[in-house]
Steps between C-alpha positions, in 0.01 A plus 500: 500500500842363407660741750259376767602136438871592516447691826285219641760239406776712658290537815448123527869440437599740778246344740620148421862602553404665829313193618792278401744726687273498805468121482877463470546735794251298709676174409838644597349639821345163589824316427691738725241468775509119476880498525484727806244274669707190428810668635317601819360151554842337443668740744232433763531123466878522529470693829246249632730209413798664672287574808371141515849352473630732769221390734560120463675340801828329422451131424122533510492480879183632664621711791149536639494122548810517718334766715189286538710200603683708757172619656352149499813350653512760774150394600603134476807569716273633774281188473804277552620716789162469674516121467864465605446730800191294595263792456303302242440126449615306196368174351737206540427234238647167403671504163244262355205727586332767289430848631126435532559195722344520847791306645725806504579635845457873571737590780728774630869432439590550867240239602620249243864546603409453864293188428783354292772611744683676217681829442581704190870492416514702179290614205531578132280663236478349154290510183435133419277559197691792350186717498637786717289381796743380768449217745655467847685201648583456867747240623409325824715378788404133442744352246478815287147428374348783293158663484407668170250787531317619189206722409183398317237769455604695808516195727831360626552124475797292613637150446781314676806342339757283671859619477587217258194589293618857439872582500732715288228756430603728212396857424311386191272281717656163421600269785632150563310224673570143597298207631780245511861423416429443130197724466547874448332779309524864393164672520298822507171580670166604352205641695201463267256301714711372780876472506649289220860391468611507136779252434749654257728199525537196723678170555347185642589144587292231334520124480494279194534122536578563866798711399509867609611774267466877482297692243524871421246748364505865393163661419348150514733371227741218576866604476841351563683523831749748349220724373333497839829572678555802275145621572555468876838675481356799310222539755744472789704788355202738506494775762355393835214687661607728784403394851447743788538408866179527698486724805168583662625848597618603152283279281276769348778734376709200390206356309413834339859547384521145362164541327604817319824341380314198361211706360730738311709215357181346355416811294 
């Protein structure tokens, strides 16, 4: 009986040692497997990060957006061409009217020029709002007055400016206007619901106690004469928009070339 207990105890000891060895082996196996999985996941994430960084455009620019703008502007160019070649009417509105006003006049350009006894002298293409959607200006034979053509929802509108009301037109869309010897302004245009002239700075002549004196404003804040003079000088030094002579025989290729130059410079 004593021998049986010794043998039984030895048997249990061997079994316990075996189970402990097996358990230790399983722990080591699991630890090795876990390390391998972690290593694989880390390597995979590293490759994904490198791939993502390689695919990001420089500076965060969305190249697909540029392509979309180019397609849209090509369509818009053809709309302007149809209007300027009198294949399609445009809506001539006063600058104090909204686009939904019934007082706008739908007319072909050739008819309006004939009625007004005017001719086109030159044209330019410019992006007044800085939104990569160009507008077109034609200069007329009468005192250099200008017509600004712009697109709203696929319809071409236009508004007239006197020569003194729109001079020194810059590539960034700013221009100079004047309504008198002591009244001048530097402005931009906006085409939200009608055509709106945004005064960036202006001078005016006012009277106080029957005495005239000039006042100066920049962004609707009163400034000194020196500050206003500096503002005007900086705007004057900006690059002028490029004008193209108008010829009925070569207008379409000239316009297409000018459009592409302006369109590409806006992107």
